[in-house]
VMD Tcl script that builds the backbone (N, CA, C; Angstrom):
set m [mol new atoms 408]
animate dup $m
set s [atomselect $m all]
$s set {name element resname resid chain x y z} {
  {N N UNK 1 A 6.471 -39.139 -42.064}
  {CA C UNK 1 A 5.071 -39.911 -42.133}
  {C C UNK 1 A 4.638 -39.963 -41.215}
  {N N UNK 2 A 3.393 -39.111 -41.124}
  {CA C UNK 2 A 2.651 -38.895 -39.808}
  {C C UNK 2 A 2.469 -40.202 -39.179}
  {N N UNK 3 A 2.345 -40.315 -37.703}
  {CA C UNK 3 A 1.671 -40.828 -36.872}
  {C C UNK 3 A 0.293 -41.276 -36.652}
  {N N UNK 4 A 0.264 -39.871 -36.442}
  {CA C UNK 4 A -1.158 -39.305 -35.967}
  {C C UNK 4 A -2.306 -39.412 -36.429}
  {N N UNK 5 A -3.677 -39.682 -36.252}
  {CA C UNK 5 A -4.817 -40.906 -36.622}
  {C C UNK 5 A -5.286 -39.632 -36.573}
  {N N UNK 6 A -6.854 -39.958 -37.848}
  {CA C UNK 6 A -7.141 -38.853 -37.983}
  {C C UNK 6 A -8.745 -39.065 -37.597}
  {N N UNK 7 A -8.947 -38.123 -36.564}
  {CA C UNK 7 A -10.659 -38.560 -36.348}
  {C C UNK 7 A -11.780 -37.455 -37.150}
  {N N UNK 8 A -12.731 -38.348 -37.265}
  {CA C UNK 8 A -13.856 -37.987 -37.514}
  {C C UNK 8 A -14.386 -36.547 -36.760}
  {N N UNK 9 A -14.855 -35.146 -37.595}
  {CA C UNK 9 A -15.075 -34.184 -37.032}
  {C C UNK 9 A -16.390 -34.196 -36.335}
  {N N UNK 10 A -17.346 -35.410 -36.881}
  {CA C UNK 10 A -18.632 -35.275 -35.971}
  {C C UNK 10 A -18.663 -35.959 -34.547}
  {N N UNK 11 A -17.897 -37.832 -34.450}
  {CA C UNK 11 A -18.196 -38.071 -33.957}
  {C C UNK 11 A -16.752 -38.713 -33.121}
  {N N UNK 12 A -15.673 -38.171 -33.790}
  {CA C UNK 12 A -14.804 -38.825 -33.165}
  {C C UNK 12 A -13.825 -39.769 -33.441}
  {N N UNK 13 A -14.950 -40.855 -33.870}
  {CA C UNK 13 A -13.626 -42.172 -34.037}
  {C C UNK 13 A -12.867 -42.022 -35.020}
  {N N UNK 14 A -12.071 -42.529 -34.745}
  {CA C UNK 14 A -10.700 -43.158 -35.955}
  {C C UNK 14 A -11.008 -43.168 -37.410}
  {N N UNK 15 A -10.209 -42.249 -38.230}
  {CA C UNK 15 A -10.903 -43.148 -39.839}
  {C C UNK 15 A -10.005 -43.840 -41.049}
  {N N UNK 16 A -10.621 -44.262 -41.267}
  {CA C UNK 16 A -9.759 -45.640 -42.173}
  {C C UNK 16 A -10.035 -45.068 -43.585}
  {N N UNK 17 A -8.796 -45.029 -44.787}
  {CA C UNK 17 A -9.229 -44.736 -45.562}
  {C C UNK 17 A -8.538 -43.350 -46.236}
  {N N UNK 18 A -8.845 -42.457 -47.384}
  {CA C UNK 18 A -7.877 -41.790 -48.053}
  {C C UNK 18 A -7.559 -40.859 -46.465}
  {N N UNK 19 A -6.410 -39.829 -47.212}
  {CA C UNK 19 A -5.434 -39.308 -45.898}
  {C C UNK 19 A -6.487 -37.897 -45.518}
  {N N UNK 20 A -7.427 -37.365 -46.961}
  {CA C UNK 20 A -7.843 -35.973 -46.866}
  {C C UNK 20 A -9.572 -36.231 -46.278}
  {N N UNK 21 A -9.993 -37.787 -45.888}
  {CA C UNK 21 A -10.667 -38.371 -45.429}
  {C C UNK 21 A -11.903 -36.996 -44.359}
  {N N UNK 22 A -12.934 -36.758 -43.735}
  {CA C UNK 22 A -13.039 -36.172 -42.883}
  {C C UNK 22 A -13.841 -36.588 -41.640}
  {N N UNK 23 A -14.918 -37.344 -43.127}
  {CA C UNK 23 A -15.662 -37.770 -41.537}
  {C C UNK 23 A -16.054 -39.420 -41.999}
  {N N UNK 24 A -16.618 -40.166 -41.347}
  {CA C UNK 24 A -16.619 -41.687 -40.968}
  {C C UNK 24 A -17.496 -42.148 -42.157}
  {N N UNK 25 A -18.783 -41.315 -42.432}
  {CA C UNK 25 A -19.982 -41.735 -43.267}
  {C C UNK 25 A -20.944 -40.813 -43.249}
  {N N UNK 26 A -21.484 -40.697 -44.309}
  {CA C UNK 26 A -22.533 -39.838 -44.540}
  {C C UNK 26 A -23.355 -39.150 -43.543}
  {N N UNK 27 A -24.018 -39.438 -42.416}
  {CA C UNK 27 A -24.620 -39.231 -41.140}
  {C C UNK 27 A -23.776 -38.504 -40.548}
  {N N UNK 28 A -22.670 -38.674 -40.715}
  {CA C UNK 28 A -21.909 -37.280 -39.817}
  {C C UNK 28 A -21.226 -36.179 -40.431}
  {N N UNK 29 A -21.368 -36.692 -41.799}
  {CA C UNK 29 A -21.117 -35.210 -42.765}
  {C C UNK 29 A -22.080 -34.254 -42.790}
  {N N UNK 30 A -23.340 -35.215 -42.482}
  {CA C UNK 30 A -24.614 -34.271 -42.880}
  {C C UNK 30 A -25.224 -33.673 -41.906}
  {N N UNK 31 A -24.730 -34.561 -40.194}
  {CA C UNK 31 A -24.826 -33.680 -39.279}
  {C C UNK 31 A -23.757 -32.366 -38.843}
  {N N UNK 32 A -22.163 -32.892 -39.140}
  {CA C UNK 32 A -21.483 -31.591 -39.445}
  {C C UNK 32 A -22.376 -29.911 -40.003}
  {N N UNK 33 A -22.479 -30.109 -41.433}
  {CA C UNK 33 A -23.085 -29.011 -42.347}
  {C C UNK 33 A -24.620 -28.811 -41.487}
  {N N UNK 34 A -25.221 -29.219 -41.081}
  {CA C UNK 34 A -26.667 -29.004 -40.589}
  {C C UNK 34 A -25.855 -28.064 -39.534}
  {N N UNK 35 A -24.672 -28.667 -38.474}
  {CA C UNK 35 A -24.828 -28.370 -37.438}
  {C C UNK 35 A -24.190 -26.486 -37.877}
  {N N UNK 36 A -23.576 -26.632 -38.872}
  {CA C UNK 36 A -22.636 -25.292 -39.003}
  {C C UNK 36 A -23.381 -24.407 -40.100}
  {N N UNK 37 A -24.679 -24.796 -40.537}
  {CA C UNK 37 A -25.372 -23.830 -41.450}
  {C C UNK 37 A -26.693 -23.370 -40.143}
  {N N UNK 38 A -26.323 -23.824 -38.956}
  {CA C UNK 38 A -28.040 -23.761 -38.401}
  {C C UNK 38 A -28.454 -22.382 -37.955}
  {N N UNK 39 A -27.401 -22.219 -37.652}
  {CA C UNK 39 A -27.407 -20.369 -36.946}
  {C C UNK 39 A -28.312 -19.487 -38.317}
  {N N UNK 40 A -27.639 -19.355 -39.515}
  {CA C UNK 40 A -27.924 -18.767 -40.598}
  {C C UNK 40 A -29.561 -19.415 -40.700}
  {N N UNK 41 A -29.749 -20.901 -41.034}
  {CA C UNK 41 A -30.468 -21.212 -41.690}
  {C C UNK 41 A -31.772 -20.778 -40.567}
  {N N UNK 42 A -31.468 -20.867 -39.334}
  {CA C UNK 42 A -32.223 -20.954 -37.949}
  {C C UNK 42 A -33.233 -19.545 -37.999}
  {N N UNK 43 A -31.879 -18.774 -38.319}
  {CA C UNK 43 A -32.735 -17.155 -38.547}
  {C C UNK 43 A -33.616 -17.010 -39.686}
  {N N UNK 44 A -33.741 -17.291 -40.834}
  {CA C UNK 44 A -34.364 -17.608 -42.069}
  {C C UNK 44 A -35.997 -18.440 -41.507}
  {N N UNK 45 A -35.618 -19.732 -40.710}
  {CA C UNK 45 A -37.035 -20.140 -40.492}
  {C C UNK 45 A -37.767 -19.437 -40.138}
  {N N UNK 46 A -36.976 -18.977 -38.582}
  {CA C UNK 46 A -38.146 -17.897 -37.743}
  {C C UNK 46 A -38.730 -16.813 -38.436}
  {N N UNK 47 A -38.215 -16.359 -39.444}
  {CA C UNK 47 A -38.885 -15.334 -40.494}
  {C C UNK 47 A -39.755 -15.778 -41.502}
  {N N UNK 48 A -39.131 -16.769 -41.700}
  {CA C UNK 48 A -40.591 -17.771 -42.611}
  {C C UNK 48 A -41.614 -17.890 -41.790}
  {N N UNK 49 A -41.299 -18.849 -40.706}
  {CA C UNK 49 A -42.831 -19.040 -39.731}
  {C C UNK 49 A -43.075 -17.964 -39.078}
  {N N UNK 50 A -42.715 -16.309 -39.050}
  {CA C UNK 50 A -43.910 -15.245 -38.901}
  {C C UNK 50 A -44.056 -15.065 -39.929}
  {N N UNK 51 A -43.800 -14.855 -40.746}
  {CA C UNK 51 A -44.432 -14.176 -42.243}
  {C C UNK 51 A -45.504 -15.356 -42.200}
  {N N UNK 52 A -45.577 -17.002 -42.349}
  {CA C UNK 52 A -46.392 -17.918 -42.259}
  {C C UNK 52 A -48.165 -17.818 -41.852}
  {N N UNK 53 A -47.570 -17.675 -40.844}
  {CA C UNK 53 A -48.233 -17.108 -39.780}
  {C C UNK 53 A -49.191 -16.165 -39.508}
  {N N UNK 54 A -48.748 -15.311 -39.939}
  {CA C UNK 54 A -49.651 -13.657 -40.358}
  {C C UNK 54 A -50.257 -13.913 -41.595}
  {N N UNK 55 A -49.318 -14.913 -42.441}
  {CA C UNK 55 A -50.943 -15.161 -43.957}
  {C C UNK 55 A -51.916 -15.586 -43.236}
  {N N UNK 56 A -51.904 -16.749 -42.455}
  {CA C UNK 56 A -52.881 -17.606 -42.470}
  {C C UNK 56 A -53.704 -16.622 -41.540}
  {N N UNK 57 A -53.359 -16.098 -40.146}
  {CA C UNK 57 A -53.874 -15.255 -39.628}
  {C C UNK 57 A -55.043 -14.112 -40.343}
  {N N UNK 58 A -54.432 -13.582 -41.323}
  {CA C UNK 58 A -55.067 -12.409 -42.620}
  {C C UNK 58 A -56.100 -13.665 -43.418}
  {N N UNK 59 A -56.052 -15.050 -43.538}
  {CA C UNK 59 A -56.509 -15.459 -44.717}
  {C C UNK 59 A -57.523 -16.499 -44.074}
  {N N UNK 60 A -57.197 -16.374 -42.678}
  {CA C UNK 60 A -58.801 -16.864 -41.727}
  {C C UNK 60 A -60.355 -15.754 -41.693}
  {N N UNK 61 A -59.788 -14.534 -41.767}
  {CA C UNK 61 A -60.577 -13.316 -41.643}
  {C C UNK 61 A -61.140 -13.655 -43.334}
  {N N UNK 62 A -60.944 -14.038 -44.412}
  {CA C UNK 62 A -60.702 -14.220 -45.612}
  {C C UNK 62 A -61.511 -15.135 -46.351}
  {N N UNK 63 A -61.949 -16.408 -45.139}
  {CA C UNK 63 A -62.687 -17.577 -45.430}
  {C C UNK 63 A -63.481 -17.456 -45.814}
  {N N UNK 64 A -64.145 -18.138 -47.389}
  {CA C UNK 64 A -65.142 -18.550 -47.690}
  {C C UNK 64 A -65.511 -17.536 -49.259}
  {N N UNK 65 A -66.525 -16.603 -49.111}
  {CA C UNK 65 A -65.924 -16.130 -50.466}
  {C C UNK 65 A -66.040 -14.514 -50.631}
  {N N UNK 66 A -65.150 -13.909 -49.172}
  {CA C UNK 66 A -65.272 -12.718 -48.674}
  {C C UNK 66 A -63.772 -12.157 -49.924}
  {N N UNK 67 A -63.900 -10.975 -50.527}
  {CA C UNK 67 A -62.784 -10.734 -50.713}
  {C C UNK 67 A -61.896 -9.412 -50.056}
  {N N UNK 68 A -62.855 -8.991 -49.243}
  {CA C UNK 68 A -62.159 -7.991 -47.959}
  {C C UNK 68 A -63.092 -8.182 -46.786}
  {N N UNK 69 A -62.806 -7.761 -45.637}
  {CA C UNK 69 A -63.059 -7.327 -44.609}
  {C C UNK 69 A -62.507 -6.270 -43.929}
  {N N UNK 70 A -63.167 -5.735 -43.058}
  {CA C UNK 70 A -63.218 -4.878 -41.696}
  {C C UNK 70 A -62.711 -5.141 -40.758}
  {N N UNK 71 A -62.069 -5.097 -40.008}
  {CA C UNK 71 A -61.631 -5.711 -38.515}
  {C C UNK 71 A -60.779 -4.664 -37.967}
  {N N UNK 72 A -61.123 -4.584 -36.171}
  {CA C UNK 72 A -60.147 -4.055 -35.728}
  {C C UNK 72 A -58.899 -4.629 -35.531}
  {N N UNK 73 A -58.047 -3.689 -35.657}
  {CA C UNK 73 A -56.321 -3.660 -35.317}
  {C C UNK 73 A -55.702 -4.518 -34.070}
  {N N UNK 74 A -56.656 -4.646 -33.016}
  {CA C UNK 74 A -56.354 -5.463 -32.106}
  {C C UNK 74 A -57.134 -6.827 -32.512}
  {N N UNK 75 A -57.814 -6.741 -32.832}
  {CA C UNK 75 A -58.368 -8.023 -33.089}
  {C C UNK 75 A -57.250 -9.109 -33.877}
  {N N UNK 76 A -56.200 -8.489 -34.922}
  {CA C UNK 76 A -55.332 -9.532 -35.525}
  {C C UNK 76 A -53.851 -9.661 -33.958}
  {N N UNK 77 A -53.735 -8.102 -33.362}
  {CA C UNK 77 A -52.662 -8.517 -32.540}
  {C C UNK 77 A -53.183 -9.888 -31.332}
  {N N UNK 78 A -54.594 -9.675 -30.989}
  {CA C UNK 78 A -55.274 -10.927 -30.297}
  {C C UNK 78 A -54.536 -12.259 -30.468}
  {N N UNK 79 A -55.136 -12.603 -31.848}
  {CA C UNK 79 A -54.479 -13.317 -32.842}
  {C C UNK 79 A -53.304 -13.999 -33.068}
  {N N UNK 80 A -52.237 -13.109 -32.362}
  {CA C UNK 80 A -50.938 -13.229 -32.406}
  {C C UNK 80 A -50.680 -12.841 -33.717}
  {N N UNK 81 A -50.933 -11.443 -34.641}
  {CA C UNK 81 A -50.289 -11.221 -36.115}
  {C C UNK 81 A -49.154 -10.044 -35.463}
  {N N UNK 82 A -48.000 -10.248 -36.227}
  {CA C UNK 82 A -46.870 -9.386 -35.502}
  {C C UNK 82 A -46.423 -8.389 -37.208}
  {N N UNK 83 A -47.270 -7.060 -36.431}
  {CA C UNK 83 A -47.290 -6.037 -37.695}
  {C C UNK 83 A -46.033 -6.153 -38.274}
  {N N UNK 84 A -44.799 -6.516 -37.684}
  {CA C UNK 84 A -43.414 -5.891 -38.150}
  {C C UNK 84 A -42.926 -6.907 -39.073}
  {N N UNK 85 A -43.397 -8.118 -39.466}
  {CA C UNK 85 A -43.278 -8.714 -40.363}
  {C C UNK 85 A -44.331 -9.044 -41.690}
  {N N UNK 86 A -43.578 -8.475 -42.276}
  {CA C UNK 86 A -44.376 -8.465 -43.858}
  {C C UNK 86 A -43.467 -8.888 -45.434}
  {N N UNK 87 A -44.025 -9.364 -46.240}
  {CA C UNK 87 A -43.374 -9.501 -47.542}
  {C C UNK 87 A -42.488 -8.755 -48.168}
  {N N UNK 88 A -43.822 -7.532 -48.184}
  {CA C UNK 88 A -43.467 -5.852 -49.824}
  {C C UNK 88 A -45.131 -5.129 -49.142}
  {N N UNK 89 A -44.995 -3.711 -49.825}
  {CA C UNK 89 A -46.047 -2.766 -49.663}
  {C C UNK 89 A -46.330 -3.134 -51.278}
  {N N UNK 90 A -47.894 -2.609 -51.244}
  {CA C UNK 90 A -47.963 -2.060 -52.699}
  {C C UNK 90 A -48.702 -0.905 -52.162}
  {N N UNK 91 A -48.784 -0.043 -53.238}
  {CA C UNK 91 A -49.181 1.509 -53.540}
  {C C UNK 91 A -50.484 1.519 -54.989}
  {N N UNK 92 A -51.667 1.848 -54.271}
  {CA C UNK 92 A -52.483 1.636 -55.806}
  {C C UNK 92 A -52.190 3.061 -55.898}
  {N N UNK 93 A -53.083 3.601 -57.236}
  {CA C UNK 93 A -52.579 4.469 -58.206}
  {C C UNK 93 A -53.082 5.623 -57.295}
  {N N UNK 94 A -54.585 5.612 -56.482}
  {CA C UNK 94 A -54.470 6.771 -55.824}
  {C C UNK 94 A -53.745 6.678 -54.668}
  {N N UNK 95 A -53.013 6.007 -54.130}
  {CA C UNK 95 A -51.541 6.915 -53.514}
  {C C UNK 95 A -52.286 5.638 -52.099}
  {N N UNK 96 A -52.732 4.345 -51.879}
  {CA C UNK 96 A -53.895 3.975 -50.798}
  {C C UNK 96 A -52.329 2.515 -50.951}
  {N N UNK 97 A -52.002 2.548 -49.304}
  {CA C UNK 97 A -50.752 2.032 -48.796}
  {C C UNK 97 A -51.286 0.286 -48.320}
  {N N UNK 98 A -51.016 -1.011 -49.125}
  {CA C UNK 98 A -51.231 -2.363 -48.308}
  {C C UNK 98 A -50.268 -2.655 -48.060}
  {N N UNK 99 A -50.134 -3.160 -46.912}
  {CA C UNK 99 A -49.411 -3.947 -46.114}
  {C C UNK 99 A -49.100 -5.425 -46.664}
  {N N UNK 100 A -48.211 -6.438 -47.015}
  {CA C UNK 100 A -48.489 -7.485 -48.145}
  {C C UNK 100 A -48.139 -8.881 -47.382}
  {N N UNK 101 A -48.308 -9.765 -46.741}
  {CA C UNK 101 A -48.223 -10.671 -46.329}
  {C C UNK 101 A -48.147 -11.896 -47.423}
  {N N UNK 102 A -47.549 -12.182 -48.809}
  {CA C UNK 102 A -47.556 -13.290 -49.664}
  {C C UNK 102 A -48.554 -12.573 -50.514}
  {N N UNK 103 A -49.889 -13.605 -50.479}
  {CA C UNK 103 A -50.835 -12.719 -51.694}
  {C C UNK 103 A -51.835 -12.475 -50.805}
  {N N UNK 104 A -52.005 -12.037 -49.684}
  {CA C UNK 104 A -52.959 -11.463 -48.712}
  {C C UNK 104 A -52.235 -10.192 -48.030}
  {N N UNK 105 A -52.954 -9.026 -47.902}
  {CA C UNK 105 A -52.858 -7.628 -47.351}
  {C C UNK 105 A -53.629 -6.982 -46.691}
  {N N UNK 106 A -53.209 -5.282 -45.817}
  {CA C UNK 106 A -54.208 -5.001 -45.325}
  {C C UNK 106 A -54.081 -3.452 -45.182}
  {N N UNK 107 A -55.037 -2.796 -44.663}
  {CA C UNK 107 A -54.410 -1.400 -44.856}
  {C C UNK 107 A -55.337 -0.530 -44.281}
  {N N UNK 108 A -54.734 0.563 -43.726}
  {CA C UNK 108 A -55.079 1.061 -42.452}
  {C C UNK 108 A -56.514 2.171 -42.900}
  {N N UNK 109 A -57.191 1.978 -42.294}
  {CA C UNK 109 A -58.440 2.574 -42.231}
  {C C UNK 109 A -58.512 4.371 -41.581}
  {N N UNK 110 A -59.191 4.112 -40.088}
  {CA C UNK 110 A -59.389 5.181 -39.246}
  {C C UNK 110 A -59.634 4.417 -37.706}
  {N N UNK 111 A -59.445 5.236 -37.286}
  {CA C UNK 111 A -59.702 4.526 -35.442}
  {C C UNK 111 A -59.023 3.325 -36.072}
  {N N UNK 112 A -58.029 3.037 -36.078}
  {CA C UNK 112 A -57.308 1.649 -36.010}
  {C C UNK 112 A -58.000 0.416 -36.086}
  {N N UNK 113 A -58.936 0.713 -37.759}
  {CA C UNK 113 A -59.632 -0.251 -38.336}
  {C C UNK 113 A -59.032 -0.515 -39.769}
  {N N UNK 114 A -58.574 -1.688 -40.164}
  {CA C UNK 114 A -57.954 -2.405 -41.222}
  {C C UNK 114 A -58.654 -3.111 -42.094}
  {N N UNK 115 A -58.534 -2.753 -43.405}
  {CA C UNK 115 A -59.272 -3.564 -44.367}
  {C C UNK 115 A -57.865 -5.016 -44.502}
  {N N UNK 116 A -58.908 -5.925 -44.930}
  {CA C UNK 116 A -57.697 -7.125 -45.222}
  {C C UNK 116 A -58.575 -7.560 -46.620}
  {N N UNK 117 A -57.507 -7.733 -47.421}
  {CA C UNK 117 A -57.481 -8.270 -48.633}
  {C C UNK 117 A -57.003 -9.311 -49.295}
  {N N UNK 118 A -57.483 -9.983 -50.227}
  {CA C UNK 118 A -56.520 -11.032 -51.008}
  {C C UNK 118 A -55.838 -10.153 -52.150}
  {N N UNK 119 A -54.864 -10.804 -52.418}
  {CA C UNK 119 A -54.403 -9.875 -53.608}
  {C C UNK 119 A -54.864 -10.089 -54.830}
  {N N UNK 120 A -55.022 -9.551 -55.979}
  {CA C UNK 120 A -56.121 -9.488 -57.816}
  {C C UNK 120 A -55.061 -10.014 -58.081}
  {N N UNK 121 A -55.094 -10.690 -59.450}
  {CA C UNK 121 A -54.535 -10.834 -60.665}
  {C C UNK 121 A -53.936 -9.434 -61.011}
  {N N UNK 122 A -54.843 -8.000 -60.988}
  {CA C UNK 122 A -54.352 -7.058 -61.480}
  {C C UNK 122 A -52.916 -6.776 -60.753}
  {N N UNK 123 A -52.806 -6.969 -59.258}
  {CA C UNK 123 A -51.567 -6.213 -58.697}
  {C C UNK 123 A -51.060 -7.646 -58.719}
  {N N UNK 124 A -50.572 -8.567 -58.474}
  {CA C UNK 124 A -50.438 -9.271 -58.579}
  {C C UNK 124 A -48.784 -9.612 -60.289}
  {N N UNK 125 A -49.971 -9.139 -61.104}
  {CA C UNK 125 A -49.041 -9.089 -62.719}
  {C C UNK 125 A -48.308 -8.203 -62.382}
  {N N UNK 126 A -48.135 -7.542 -61.238}
  {CA C UNK 126 A -46.907 -5.982 -61.315}
  {C C UNK 126 A -45.688 -6.684 -60.644}
  {N N UNK 127 A -45.177 -8.185 -59.993}
  {CA C UNK 127 A -44.393 -8.731 -59.907}
  {C C UNK 127 A -43.778 -9.729 -60.788}
  {N N UNK 128 A -42.395 -9.218 -60.908}
  {CA C UNK 128 A -41.596 -10.187 -62.080}
  {C C UNK 128 A -41.383 -11.323 -61.383}
  {N N UNK 129 A -41.441 -12.431 -62.526}
  {CA C UNK 129 A -40.963 -13.924 -62.185}
  {C C UNK 129 A -39.685 -13.960 -62.008}
  {N N UNK 130 A -39.288 -15.250 -60.928}
  {CA C UNK 130 A -38.218 -15.205 -61.105}
  {C C UNK 130 A -37.267 -15.425 -61.653}
  {N N UNK 131 A -37.543 -16.234 -63.328}
  {CA C UNK 131 A -37.060 -16.733 -63.956}
  {C C UNK 131 A -36.371 -15.322 -65.440}
  {N N UNK 132 A -37.229 -14.095 -65.091}
  {CA C UNK 132 A -37.108 -12.715 -65.715}
  {C C UNK 132 A -36.286 -12.038 -65.306}
  {N N UNK 133 A -36.502 -12.206 -64.103}
  {CA C UNK 133 A -34.608 -11.828 -63.241}
  {C C UNK 133 A -33.300 -12.159 -63.984}
  {N N UNK 134 A -33.031 -13.703 -64.111}
  {CA C UNK 134 A -31.449 -14.198 -64.918}
  {C C UNK 134 A -31.189 -13.834 -65.720}
  {N N UNK 135 A -30.021 -13.363 -65.948}
  {CA C UNK 135 A -29.708 -12.921 -67.193}
  {C C UNK 135 A -29.326 -14.090 -67.989}
  {N N UNK 136 A -29.027 -14.066 -69.139}
  {CA C UNK 136 A -29.026 -14.602 -70.122}
  {C C UNK 136 A -27.816 -15.789 -70.007}
}
mol reanalyze $m
mol bondsrecalc $m
mol representation Tube
mol addrep $m
């Protein structure tokens, strides 16, 4: 039988109890797992933060009853909008491209002008709800 005492993987305290025990309490177990997955979740958290920031910026231009507004590209840039981060693209029947950030979108017009719009129920119906993607 081994006389070596096992230590908690988080705080290094000596463990008492079961032979296969790895942590002294739930706090240490949680802290260990949070640290273990932080790299993966940290990247996802950063991307989600940027996407939500972009959406909020687009939303500020559509406050009130405005359904569309035309602004200059540099105006979005000045507010911190990052054009490389978006959720999806949408093409209209006539081929016009909209770059979307959740339920808000913009389309490039001409001379650095952008048309900002809120997605309507017609475009939202093109998305398949999550539960319809699952296999029974």
